[in-house]
C-alpha positions as CSV (number, residue, x, y, z in Angstrom):
1,M,98.7,117.8,104.5
2,E,102.3,116.7,106.0
3,Q,103.6,113.9,104.3
4,R,104.5,111.6,107.0
5,F,104.7,108.6,104.7
6,T,107.3,109.0,101.4
7,E,108.7,106.8,98.6
8,Q,111.6,106.4,100.3
9,S,110.3,105.8,103.7
10,L,111.1,101.4,104.6
11,I,107.3,99.6,103.8
12,G,108.1,98.1,107.2
13,D,108.5,101.2,109.0
14,I,106.1,102.5,107.6
15,V,104.1,99.5,109.4
16,T,105.9,99.0,111.8
17,Q,104.4,103.6,112.4
18,F,101.5,103.4,111.7
19,P,99.8,99.1,111.8
20,K,96.8,100.1,109.7
21,A,99.4,100.6,106.7
22,A,99.2,96.9,106.5
23,D,95.2,97.3,104.7
24,L,96.6,99.6,102.1
25,F,99.5,97.7,101.4
26,K,97.7,94.2,101.8
27,A,95.3,95.4,98.5
28,R,97.4,96.8,96.7
29,R,99.5,93.4,97.1
30,I,102.1,95.1,98.5
31,D,105.3,93.0,100.5
32,F,105.6,94.3,104.1
33,C,107.0,91.0,105.9
34,C,109.8,89.8,104.0
35,G,110.3,92.9,101.7
36,G,109.3,95.0,104.2
37,Q,113.5,96.0,104.0
38,R,113.0,98.4,101.1
39,P,111.5,102.5,100.0
40,L,108.0,101.6,99.2
41,K,109.2,103.6,95.9
42,E,110.9,99.9,95.1
43,A,107.5,98.5,95.8
44,I,104.9,101.4,94.0
45,E,107.2,101.2,90.1
46,E,107.5,97.1,91.1
47,R,104.1,96.9,91.0
48,G,103.0,99.6,88.4
49,L,100.8,101.2,90.8
50,D,100.4,105.9,91.1
51,G,102.7,107.5,93.8
52,E,101.8,109.4,94.4
53,A,97.4,108.1,94.4
54,L,98.8,105.4,97.3
55,L,100.8,108.5,99.3
56,R,97.9,110.8,99.5
57,E,95.8,107.6,100.7
58,L,98.3,106.9,103.1
59,N,99.5,109.8,104.2
60,T,95.3,110.8,104.8
61,L,94.6,107.9,106.8
62,Y,97.5,108.2,109.6
63,A,96.1,112.1,109.4
64,E,93.0,111.3,110.1
65,A,94.1,108.8,113.1
66,Q,96.2,111.4,114.3
67,N,93.1,113.7,114.4
68,K,90.5,111.3,116.7
69,P,89.2,112.9,119.8
70,A,90.9,110.8,123.3
71,G,88.2,112.0,125.5
72,N,89.0,112.8,128.7
73,W,88.9,109.9,130.6
74,S,89.5,110.6,134.0
75,E,86.4,112.4,134.5
76,A,84.1,109.4,132.8
77,P,82.6,107.2,133.7
78,L,83.7,104.0,133.6
79,A,80.4,102.9,132.5
80,D,81.6,105.3,129.3
81,L,85.1,104.0,129.5
82,V,84.5,100.2,129.8
83,D,81.8,100.7,126.6
84,H,84.2,102.4,125.1
85,I,87.7,100.2,125.6
86,I,85.2,97.3,124.3
87,N,84.2,99.7,121.8
88,T,87.8,100.5,119.8
89,H,89.8,98.6,121.0
90,H,88.3,95.1,121.5
91,R,87.0,95.1,118.2
92,Y,89.9,96.5,116.7
93,L,91.5,93.3,118.1
94,N,89.0,91.5,116.6
95,E,89.1,92.7,113.2
96,E,93.4,92.5,113.3
97,L,93.9,89.6,114.8
98,P,93.0,87.0,112.8
99,Q,93.9,88.6,110.2
100,L,98.0,88.1,111.6
101,S,97.8,84.7,111.2
102,P,98.9,84.3,107.9
103,Y,101.5,86.5,109.3
104,V,102.6,84.8,111.9
105,T,102.7,81.6,110.5
106,K,105.1,82.3,107.4
107,V,107.6,84.4,110.2
108,L,107.5,81.1,111.9
109,R,107.7,78.7,107.8
110,V,111.1,81.2,106.8
111,H,113.0,82.4,110.0
112,G,111.8,79.5,112.6
């Protein structure tokens, strides 16, 4: 498997390129907001994490996200396209947007 992200990748860049990485970082208490301009290696060492395991999980999640079949929506019935948008993209937004609220507040408080 190709290593998209390495210990030298900046934490903020990882989340920018792969937003789902934020969930992994939150679970490991890795700051990707104000602490995002440092290499992942620093956070791994600071938190005492298994760097190889974290990178393997991160790169596996990224590869899985890239390998999802897109389908040919130009030939699909409109009802299927609408269902796909609602069940995939709207569901995703309904899950992710509430989690962003604390970060918006933090950015406003710190950088406002």
